[in-house]
C-alpha positions in Angstrom: 81.3 -6.2 108.4 83.8 -8.8 109.3 82.8 -12.3 110.0 84.6 -15.5 110.5 83.6 -16.2 107.0 84.9 -13.0 105.6 84.1 -9.2 105.1 80.7 -8.1 103.7 79.5 -4.6 102.7 75.9 -3.2 102.0 74.9 0.4 101.1 71.5 2.4 100.3 70.5 6.0 99.3 67.5 8.3 100.4 66.4 11.9 100.0 65.0 14.6 102.2 62.3 16.3 100.1 61.2 19.9 100.3 57.8 20.5 101.8 54.9 20.3 99.2 53.4 23.7 98.3 50.6 24.6 95.7 49.9 28.2 94.7 47.3 28.4 91.9 46.7 31.6 89.9 42.9 31.9 88.9 42.1 34.2 85.9 38.3 35.2 85.8 37.6 37.0 82.4 34.1 38.0 83.4 31.6 37.7 86.3 28.6 36.9 84.0 27.5 33.4 83.4 28.5 31.4 81.5 32.2 32.0 82.1 35.3 29.9 81.3 38.2 30.1 83.8 41.8 29.4 83.2 44.3 28.5 86.0 48.0 28.4 86.4 49.5 26.4 89.2 52.8 27.3 90.9 53.7 24.1 92.9 56.6 22.5 94.7 57.2 18.8 95.2 53.7 17.7 93.9 53.3 14.6 91.7 49.8 15.5 90.4 46.6 17.6 91.0 42.9 17.0 91.6 40.6 20.0 90.8 36.9 20.3 91.9 34.1 22.9 91.8 31.2 23.1 94.2 28.0 25.1 93.6 25.8 25.9 90.6 26.5 24.1 87.3 30.1 23.6 86.3 32.3 21.5 84.0 36.1 20.8 84.6 38.0 19.6 81.6 41.3 17.8 82.4 40.7 17.9 86.2 44.1 16.3 87.0 46.1 18.7 84.9 48.1 21.6 86.1 46.0 23.9 83.8 42.5 22.6 83.6 39.6 24.4 81.8 36.7 25.2 84.3 33.3 26.3 82.9 30.7 28.0 85.3 27.4 27.9 83.4 24.8 29.4 85.7 24.8 32.4 88.1 25.8 31.7 91.7 28.7 31.3 94.2 31.2 28.5 93.4 34.0 27.0 95.6 37.0 25.9 93.4 39.3 23.5 95.1 42.8 22.0 94.4 44.3 18.9 96.1 48.0 18.2 95.4 48.9 14.5 94.9 52.1 12.9 96.3 52.0 15.5 99.1 55.0 15.7 101.5 53.8 15.5 105.1 56.2 18.0 106.6 54.5 20.5 108.9 55.5 23.2 106.4 53.7 21.6 103.4 50.6 23.3 102.0 48.9 20.6 99.8 45.4 22.0 99.4 43.9 25.3 97.9 40.5 26.7 97.4 38.8 30.0 96.4 35.2 31.3 96.2 33.9 32.9 92.9 30.6 34.7 92.5 29.0 34.7 88.9 26.2 37.0 88.0 23.5 36.8 85.2 23.0 39.6 82.7 19.5 40.7 81.6 17.9 39.5 78.3 16.8 42.3 76.0 14.6 41.7 72.9 12.5 44.2 70.8 9.3 44.3 68.8 9.7 46.6 65.8 8.2 50.0 66.4 5.5 50.6 63.7 5.4 53.6 61.5 2.9 56.4 62.4 0.9 58.7 60.2 1.0 62.4 60.8 2.2 62.1 64.4 3.2 59.4 66.9 2.7 58.9 70.7 3.9 55.6 72.3 5.8 54.1 75.3 9.1 52.6 74.1 8.9 50.1 76.9 6.0 48.5 75.0 8.5 47.6 72.2 11.8 46.9 74.3 11.5 43.8 76.4 14.0 43.4 79.4 13.9 40.2 81.3 16.0 38.9 84.3 19.5 40.0 85.4 20.7 42.8 87.5 20.5 46.3 86.1 22.4 49.1 87.7 21.1 52.1 85.6 18.9 53.0 82.5 19.6 55.7 79.8 16.9 56.3 77.2 17.3 58.7 74.3 14.4 59.9 71.9 15.9 62.5 69.6 13.1 64.5 68.0 10.6 63.2 70.6 9.2 64.8 73.7 10.7 64.0 76.2 14.0 63.4 74.4 15.7 61.4 77.2 14.9 59.4 80.4 16.8 57.5 83.1 13.7 55.7 84.4 13.2 52.0 83.9 9.8 53.1 82.4 10.1 56.3 80.4 6.4 56.6 79.7 4.9 58.0 76.5 7.0 59.9 74.0 5.4 62.2 71.4 6.5 62.9 67.8 4.6 65.8 66.1 6.5 66.1 62.9 7.0 63.7 60.0 10.4 62.0 59.7 12.4 59.0 60.6 13.4 58.7 64.3 15.8 56.5 66.5 14.9 55.2 69.9 17.8 53.8 72.0 18.3 52.3 75.5 21.6 51.9 77.4 21.6 49.7 80.5 24.5 49.1 82.9 24.8 45.7 84.7 27.4 43.8 86.7 28.1 42.0 83.4 28.7 45.3 81.6 26.7 47.8 79.5 24.1 46.7 76.8 22.4 48.9 74.1 19.3 48.3 72.0 18.2 50.6 69.2 15.1 50.7 66.8 14.0 53.1 64.1 10.5 54.2 63.0 8.9 56.8 60.7 6.2 59.4 61.2 4.7 59.5 57.6 3.0 62.3 55.7 -0.7 61.9 55.1 -1.5 59.9 52.0 -2.9 61.8 49.0 -3.5 60.7 45.4 -4.4 63.1 42.5 -4.8 61.1 39.2 -4.8 62.9 35.8 -6.9 61.3 33.1 -6.7 62.5 29.5 -9.5 60.6 27.4 -8.1 60.4 23.9 -11.5 59.7 22.3 -15.1 59.5 23.4 -15.9 56.7 21.0 -15.2 53.1 21.7 -12.9 51.4 21.6 -10.6 53.9 23.3 -7.5 53.3 25.4 -5.8 55.8 27.7 -3.1 55.8 30.4 -3.8 57.9 33.5 -1.0 59.6 35.5 -1.1 59.7 39.3 0.5 62.5 41.5 0.6 60.8 45.0 2.2 61.2 48.5 3.0 58.3 50.8 1.3 55.4 49.0 3.0 52.1 48.5 0.9 51.1 45.5 -2.5 51.4 43.7 -5.6 49.4 42.8 -7.4 50.7 39.7 -11.0 49.5 38.9 -13.5 50.4 36.1 -17.2 49.8 36.6 -19.8 49.8 33.8 -20.0 48.5 30.2 -17.0 46.5 28.9 -13.5 47.5 29.9 -10.1 46.1 30.5 -7.4 47.4 32.9 -3.8 46.3 32.2 -1.4 46.6 35.1 -4.1 47.6 37.6 -1.6 48.0 40.5 0.7 50.4 38.5 0.8 54.2 38.8 0.2 54.3 35.0 -2.1 51.5 34.0 -3.6 51.0 30.5 -7.4 51.3 30.6 -9.4 50.2 27.5 -13.1 51.0 27.2 -14.6 48.7 24.6 -18.3 49.7 24.4 -20.4 52.8 24.7 -21.8 53.8 28.1 -21.0 55.5 31.4 -17.9 54.2 33.3 -16.7 54.9 36.9 -13.0 54.8 37.0 -11.6 54.4 40.6 -8.2 54.2 42.2 -7.4 53.2 45.8 -4.0 53.9 47.3 -2.3 50.9 48.9 -0.4 51.4 52.2 -2.6 54.4 53.0 -1.6 56.5 56.0 -4.7 56.7 58.3 -4.3 60.3 59.3 -7.4 62.4 59.0 -5.7 64.5 56.4 -5.1 61.5 54.1 -7.1 61.2 50.9 -6.6 57.5 49.8 -9.3 57.0 47.1 -10.3 58.8 43.9 -12.9 58.2 41.2 -14.3 59.9 38.1 -17.1 59.2 35.6 -16.5 59.0 31.9 -19.1 58.8 29.2 -18.3 57.0 25.9 -20.6 57.4 23.0 -21.8 54.7 20.7 -19.9 54.3 17.5 -21.9 54.8 14.3 -22.6 51.4 12.5 -24.0 51.1 9.0 -25.2 47.7 7.7 -26.9 46.7 4.5 -29.0 43.9 3.2 -28.2 43.0 -0.4 -30.7 44.4 -2.9 -32.2 42.0 -5.5 -32.2 43.1 -9.1 -35.5 44.2 -10.6 -37.1 43.7 -14.0 -38.6 46.5 -16.0 -39.0 49.0 -13.1 -38.4 49.1 -9.3 -39.7 50.7 -6.1 -37.5 50.4 -3.0 -37.4 51.8 0.5 -33.7 52.4 1.2 -34.4 52.5 5.0 -35.2 48.8 4.8 -31.9 48.1 3.1 -29.4 50.2 5.0 -29.7 50.3 8.8 -27.9 52.9 10.9 -27.1 52.7 14.7 -25.1 54.7 17.2 -25.1 58.4 18.1 -26.3 60.0 14.9 -27.1 63.7 14.5 -27.6 64.1 10.7 -28.7 61.8 7.8 -28.0 62.4 4.0 -29.5 60.0 1.5 -28.8 60.2 -2.3 -30.8 58.3 -5.0 -29.5 59.4 -8.4 -31.9 58.2 -11.1 -34.7 57.7 -8.5 -37.7 59.7 -7.5 -37.1 61.5 -5.1 -33.4 61.8 -5.7 -32.4 62.7 -2.1 -33.5 62.8 1.5 -32.3 64.0 5.0 -34.7 61.9 7.0 -33.8 58.9 9.0 -36.5 57.0 6.9 -36.7 58.3 3.4 -39.7 56.2 2.3 -40.3 54.7 -1.1 -38.1 55.5 -4.1 -39.2 54.8 -7.7 -37.0 53.8 -10.6 -39.2 53.6 -13.8 -36.5 52.7 -16.4 -33.9 49.9 -16.8 -30.4 50.7 -15.7 -27.8 50.3 -12.9 -28.4 52.5 -9.9 -26.5 53.5 -6.8 -28.0 54.8 -3.6 -26.0 55.9 -0.5 -26.4 57.1 3.1 -24.0 59.5 4.9 -24.5 60.0 8.7 -22.7 62.2 11.2 -22.4 62.0 15.0 -20.1 62.6 18.0 -17.9 59.7 16.8 -17.5 61.0 13.3 -19.0 60.5 9.8 -19.7 57.2 8.0 -21.1 56.4 4.5 -22.5 53.2 2.9 -23.8 52.6 -0.6 -25.3 49.8 -2.6 -26.0 49.1 -6.2 -28.9 47.3 -7.9 -30.0 46.7 -11.5 -33.3 47.3 -13.1 -33.0 44.8 -16.0 -34.8 44.9 -19.3 -37.3 42.1 -20.1 -35.7 38.7 -20.8 -36.1 37.2 -24.3 -34.7 34.0 -25.9 -34.8 33.2 -29.6 -32.8 30.0 -30.4 -32.0 28.7 -33.9 -32.1 24.9 -34.0 -29.5 24.3 -36.8 -31.0 20.8 -37.5 -28.7 19.3 -40.2 -31.1 16.6 -41.5 -34.1 14.3 -40.8 -32.3 11.0 -40.4 -31.1 9.4 -37.2 -28.6 9.5 -35.7 -28.3 13.3 -35.8 -26.2 15.7 -33.8 -26.8 19.4 -33.9 -25.9 22.6 -31.9 -28.6 25.2 -31.6 -27.6 28.8 -31.3 -29.4 31.2 -28.8 -30.1 34.8 -29.4 -31.0 36.2 -26.0 -31.5 39.4 -24.0 -31.0 39.7 -20.3 -30.5 36.0 -19.5 -27.7 34.9 -17.2 -27.9 31.2 -18.2 -29.9 28.5 -20.0 -31.4 25.2 -19.2 -32.1 22.9 -22.2 -34.3 19.8 -21.8 -35.9 17.0 -23.8 -39.7 17.5 -23.4 -40.6 14.4 -25.4 -38.9 11.8 -27.5 -35.5 10.2 -27.1 -32.5 12.5 -27.2 -29.5 13.4 -25.1 -28.1 16.9 -24.4 -24.5 17.5 -23.6 -23.7 20.8 -21.8 -27.5 21.5 -21.1 -26.7 24.8 -19.4 -24.6 26.1 -22.4 -25.7 28.6 -25.0 -24.7 26.1 -27.7 -25.4 22.6 -26.3 -24.8 19.4 -28.3 -28.0 17.5 -28.9 -27.9 13.9 -30.1 -31.0 12.0 -31.3 -30.6 8.3 -32.0 -34.1 7.0 -32.2 -36.6 8.0 -35.0 -39.8 9.8 -34.1 -41.1 13.2 -32.9 -38.7 15.0 -30.5 -39.5 18.2 -28.6 -36.6 20.2 -27.3 -37.2 23.0 -24.8 -35.2 25.9 -23.5 -35.7 28.0 -20.3 -33.7 31.1 -19.6 -32.2 31.2 -16.0 -32.2 34.5 -14.2 -35.3 35.4 -16.1 -36.6 38.9 -15.7 -40.2 38.6 -14.5 -41.5 41.6 -16.4 -44.8 40.8 -18.3 -42.9 41.6 -21.5 -40.3 38.8 -20.8 -40.3 35.7 -23.0 -38.1 33.2 -21.0 -38.9 29.9 -22.5 -38.9 28.3 -26.0 -39.5 24.9 -27.5 -39.6 23.2 -30.9 -40.8 19.9 -32.2 -39.2 18.0 -35.2 -39.7 14.5 -36.6 -36.7 12.3 -37.5 -36.6 9.2 -39.5 -34.4 6.1 -39.1 -32.5 4.4 -41.9 -33.4 0.8 -42.8 -32.4 -1.9 -40.3 -32.2 -5.7 -40.8 -31.7 -8.4 -38.1 -31.3 -12.0 -39.3 -32.1 -15.0 -37.1 -30.2 -18.2 -37.8 -31.7 -20.2 -40.7 -32.7 -23.8 -40.0 -30.7 -26.5 -41.8 -32.4 -28.8 -44.4 -31.6 -32.2 -45.7 -31.6 -32.9 -49.5 -34.1 -30.2 -50.4 -35.5 -27.0 -48.7 -38.6 -24.9 -48.7 -38.9 -21.9 -46.5 -40.0 -18.3 -46.3 -37.0 -16.0 -45.5 -39.2 -13.2 -44.1 -39.7 -15.4 -41.1 -36.0 -14.9 -40.2 -35.6 -11.3 -41.2 -36.6 -8.6 -38.8 -36.9 -5.2 -40.5 -37.1 -1.6 -39.2 -36.7 2.0 -40.2 -38.1 4.0 -43.1 -38.3 1.5 -46.0 -39.6 2.3 -49.5 -38.3 -0.6 -51.6 -37.4 -4.3 -51.1 -34.9 -6.4 -53.2 -34.6 -10.1 -52.3 -32.0 -12.5 -53.8 -32.2 -16.3 -53.7 -29.6 -17.7 -56.2 -30.3 -21.4 -56.7 -33.8 -21.1 -55.4 -37.2 -20.8 -57.0 -38.0 -17.9 -57.4 -34.5 -16.5 -57.5 -35.6 -12.9 -56.6 -38.5 -10.8 -55.2 -39.3 -7.1 -54.7 -42.1 -7.5 -52.2 -41.9 -7.3 -48.4 -43.0 -10.9 -48.1 -41.6 -13.1 -50.9 -43.3 -16.3 -49.7 -41.9 -19.8 -49.9 -38.6 -20.3 -51.7 -37.7 -23.8 -53.0 -34.2 -25.3 -53.2 -34.2 -28.7 -55.0 -30.5 -29.7 -54.4 -28.1 -29.9 -51.5 -25.7 -27.0 -51.3 -24.9 -23.6 -49.6 -27.2 -20.8 -50.8 -26.7 -17.1 -50.0 -30.0 -15.3 -49.1 -29.7 -11.5 -49.2 -32.1 -8.5 -48.8 -31.5 -4.9 -49.9 -33.7 -2.2 -48.3 -34.0 1.4 -49.6 -35.6 4.4 -47.8 -35.4 8.1 -47.3 -32.5 7.7 -44.9 -30.3 5.3 -47.0 -29.8 1.8 -48.3 -28.9 -1.4 -46.4 -28.0 -4.9 -47.5 -27.6 -8.0 -45.3 -27.2 -11.7 -46.2 -26.8 -15.1 -44.6 -26.2 -18.6 -45.9 -28.8 -21.4 -46.1 -27.4 -24.9 -45.7 -29.1 -27.8 -47.5 -27.2 -30.9 -46.6 -26.7 -34.1 -48.6 -27.7 -37.3 -46.8 -25.0 -38.4 -44.5 -22.6 -41.2 -45.7 -19.4 -42.8 -44.5 -16.5 -44.0 -46.7 -13.5 -44.3 -44.4 -10.6 -46.8 -44.8 -8.2 -47.5 -41.9 -4.6 -48.1 -42.9 -4.6 -51.4 -40.8 -6.6 -53.0 -38.0 -3.8 -55.2 -36.7 -0.3 -54.7 -35.3 2.2 -55.9 -32.8 3.3 -54.2 -29.6 2.3 -50.6 -30.7 0.5 -49.2 -33.8 -0.3 -45.9 -35.6 -3.5 -46.0 -37.8 -4.3 -43.5 -40.5 -8.0 -43.2 -41.5 -8.4 -42.2 -45.1 -11.8 -40.4 -45.7 -13.5 -40.2 -49.1 -16.9 -39.4 -47.7 -18.9 -36.5 -49.3 -17.7 -32.9 -48.7 -19.4 -30.5 -46.2 -19.6 -33.2 -43.6 -18.2 -32.9 -40.1 -16.9 -35.7 -37.8 -16.5 -36.6 -34.1 -13.9 -39.3 -33.4 -13.6 -41.3 -30.2 -10.9 -43.8 -29.3 -10.4 -45.3 -25.8 -6.7 -46.0 -25.2 -5.5 -44.2 -28.4 -4.0 -40.7 -28.8 -4.5 -38.4 -31.8 -1.1 -37.5 -33.3 0.4 -35.7 -36.3 -1.6 -32.6 -35.6 -5.0 -34.3 -35.8 -7.8 -34.2 -33.3 -11.3 -35.6 -32.5 -12.8 -33.4 -35.2 -10.3 -34.1 -38.0 -11.5 -35.5 -41.3 -8.6 -38.0 -41.5 -7.0 -38.5 -38.1 -3.9 -40.4 -37.1 -4.4 -42.5 -33.9 -1.5 -44.0 -31.9 -1.8 -47.1 -29.6 1.2 -47.8 -27.4 0.3 -51.2 -25.9 -1.1 -54.6 -27.1 -4.8 -55.2 -26.7 -8.2 -55.0 -28.4 -9.4 -51.5 -29.2 -12.4 -49.8 -30.8 -12.4 -46.5 -32.8 -15.8 -44.8 -33.2 -16.7 -42.0 -35.6 -19.9 -40.0 -36.1 -20.5 -38.1 -39.3 -22.7 -35.0 -39.6 -24.3 -33.3 -42.6 -26.2 -30.1 -42.3 -29.9 -30.8 -41.8 -29.5 -34.5 -42.1 -29.4 -37.3 -39.4 -25.9 -38.2 -38.3 -24.3 -41.5 -39.2 -22.1 -43.5 -36.8 -19.2 -45.9 -37.7 -16.8 -48.0 -35.7 -13.6 -50.0 -36.2 -12.2 -52.8 -34.1 -8.5 -53.4 -34.1 -6.1 -55.7 -32.3 -2.5 -55.2 -31.2 -0.7 -58.4 -30.5 2.4 -59.3 -28.5 5.0 -61.9 -29.5 4.9 -64.9 -27.1 7.8 -65.3 -24.7 8.8 -68.7 -23.2 10.9 -68.6 -20.0 12.8 -71.5 -18.5 11.9 -71.1 -14.8 14.1 -73.7 -12.9 16.7 -76.5 -13.2 15.7 -80.2 -13.1 15.6 -81.8 -9.6 17.4 -84.9 -8.5 15.9 -87.9 -10.3 15.9 -91.5 -9.2 14.0 -94.3 -10.9 10.7 -92.5 -11.7 9.5 -88.9 -12.0 6.4 -87.1 -13.3 7.6 -84.5 -15.6 5.3 -81.4 -15.7 6.1 -78.8 -18.4 4.5 -76.0 -16.2 7.2 -76.6 -13.6 10.0 -75.6 -16.0 8.4 -73.3 -18.6 6.4 -70.0 -18.3 4.6 -68.5 -21.4 3.7 -64.7 -21.6 1.5 -63.3 -22.6 -0.9 -66.3 -22.4 -3.8 -64.3 -23.9 -1.9 -63.7 -27.2 -1.1 -67.4 -27.9 -2.5 -68.8 -31.0 -1.0 -72.4 -30.7 1.1 -74.7 -28.5 3.3 -77.8 -29.0 4.6 -79.8 -26.0 6.9 -82.8 -26.9 9.1 -85.3 -24.9 11.9 -87.3 -26.7 13.7 -90.3 -25.2 17.0 -91.1 -26.9 15.7 -89.2 -30.0 12.3 -90.9 -30.1 9.1 -89.0 -29.4 7.3 -90.4 -26.4 4.8 -87.6 -25.6 3.1 -84.7 -27.5 0.3 -82.3 -26.5 -1.2 -79.1 -28.1 -3.2 -77.7 -25.1 -2.2 -74.6 -23.2 -1.4 -76.7 -20.1 -0.3 -80.3 -20.9 -0.7 -83.0 -18.3 2.4 -84.4 -16.4 4.2 -87.3 -18.0 5.8 -90.2 -16.0 9.5 -90.8 -16.8 10.7 -94.1 -15.5 13.3 -95.3 -18.0 17.0 -94.3 -17.8 18.2 -92.4 -20.9 18.5 -89.0 -22.5 15.3 -86.9 -22.5 14.6 -83.8 -24.5 11.6 -81.6 -23.6 10.5 -79.3 -26.3 8.0 -76.4 -25.7 6.7 -74.3 -28.6 4.2 -71.3 -28.8 3.2 -69.0 -31.7 0.8 -66.3 -32.8 0.5 -63.7 -35.5 3.3 -61.6 -34.1 6.0 -64.3 -33.7 6.8 -67.8 -32.5 9.1 -69.3 -29.9 10.3 -72.7 -28.7 12.5 -74.3 -26.0 14.3 -77.6 -25.8 15.1 -79.1 -22.4 17.7 -81.9 -22.5 18.7 -84.0 -19.5 20.5 -87.3 -19.3 22.7 -89.0 -16.8 25.6 -87.2 -18.4 24.3 -83.8 -19.5 21.0 -82.0 -19.4 20.6 -79.2 -22.1 17.9 -76.7 -22.7 18.0 -74.5 -25.8 15.7 -71.4 -25.8 15.3 -69.8 -29.1 13.1 -66.8 -29.8 12.6 -64.8 -32.9 15.3 -62.4 -31.7 17.8 -64.1 -29.3 19.0 -67.4 -27.7 19.1 -67.9 -23.9 21.4 -70.5 -22.2 21.3 -71.6 -18.6 24.2 -73.5 -16.9 23.5 -75.5 -13.7 24.3 -78.8 -12.0 21.6 -81.5 -11.9 22.1 -84.3 -9.4 20.5 -87.7 -9.8 20.3 -89.8 -6.7 19.8 -93.6 -6.6 20.5 -95.1 -3.2 24.2 -94.5 -2.7 25.0 -93.6 -6.3 25.3 -90.0 -7.4 25.9 -88.7 -10.9 26.3 -85.0 -11.7 24.8 -83.6 -14.9 25.4 -80.2 -16.3 22.3 -78.3 -17.5 22.9 -75.7 -20.1 
């Protein structure tokens, strides 16, 4: 357009659409619920779709799609609709569409298995085929082999089967949803029969057999045995193992399992079996006899079971045989070894049993003692001559003896004590015949050799008088006595009691006795001590020493004396002891000591002695301190400057003061009094001490110029250096103390 202001142009575009048209194509695969429909839409000028279904139960998947999935789940009539979206409103548009669909339901068919029949069968198949719901257009039943063999009725009625076999029953039904078929199978079984075959291997227990069964139409078996003792292995098998363990009557039964109930069936079977008792023979051991024997074999061998014949044999007996079950008494008049036997016969076979016994001769024992002598101790081994003894038992009837191996034929017998001894012997296993001699004994007397026991003799002093028989205990067989007392009066004797023997002088005297008898000679002796009166003659090497000391005690006392020494604080050295004759005793410290000794002589009183000794120590003076400051006057005390050790060992003292060389004070006590020093000058203090071991002294010098102390001992000099100050008002002088 043109305007005063210029030319302007504006343009736009539009379309003329074709009318909207929808033409769905519905594909119904079946008319039986549930059914799934598929659709295809032929459309023109539609921007989208909206599907819906009315009636029954339905589900639309993707309802706005051109090809949704529509599920019709239950029977009924459904209206399926389609609405196009973006529909053009021209009069020629066709924007909606619908259709009606009818869905049917098919019948439900289930079956109960038709049972098998026995011999014949008569049943209504409808009792086993269950049809529920739905629409059925027609029925078609078939019963091949049955009467009738077909039917088109919904209820075919009873169908009969008169022959054994396996049969099929089928039903075909036609419905709007299509045909359906159901089939079942059953059997008409033969009547059940069982015909076992039993072959009993033995009629004597234990016996085992396996029966064999000829059977028709049985699914299994159940075997049982009644009576006695039995075992069935695999009782449900057609060929079980049956064991009969004891004699008796047994009923063996079998019942068929799965038995057909037709009247012609024979489902059980039984038979009776008799098993005889096995022959058993037992015996009681027969004791041996002595001299002769009478036995009843029926009391010794017992027989049981099914027995038809008996056969006894008694060789050497009277009678020698028998065919009776109880043969009675059998006699055996002579010694020997005899066998008797029994043989029996019965349905279960033949058995034999025998036994042996002995008729022994009378028992006799005749020992030989073999005693080697009559003196104890004696050991001997008797020898036994015996007949029909199986052992021996030796014993000591009286007296004292021991027996080794008392059950042996040659025991060892030991006799220690003199006297009469009786030894006995009893035969074991003795035959009790009156002619038997089963025991034996013998008595013998044994003597003992001389014996002497000596008690300790008393000890005498200076002289002795005693009877030795008091101290000698004698025993055994004694015929002679021989006493010996050298040095005594008398010196010998040949009588049992020699009386008092006198010894006039000290000494050691052997006393002996010799005894002689039938069993030997014995001599024993002991020593008599007659002591000299005790005396001491002992000399110590010294009784004084310094610091330490070893003392030797020389002893010239009489011989045959003993000693006990005692020393407190001393030690025995050089191999000596408290019982030495001449000991060495060592003391290691100063002091006063005592040594005691006691001497002993056999039979005499002891004698004591003692020695006192002293061990000294050299005195030792010590300068204890320097002089103090001195002005005008001072009391000089020696104890302030000197110390003496040991004080107990001091024998003498000397305390001296010198002034300018002149003595102004002296004292000899152990602790001198103080001395007043009041004059200026040079002073010398002298301290001295001495004893048996040594002496010592000190000088103490002090002046205004120098103070000097000199300490001299027996062994060394000591010097002290110090400064001594003297004060007098304001004056001070220094002194050196040395």
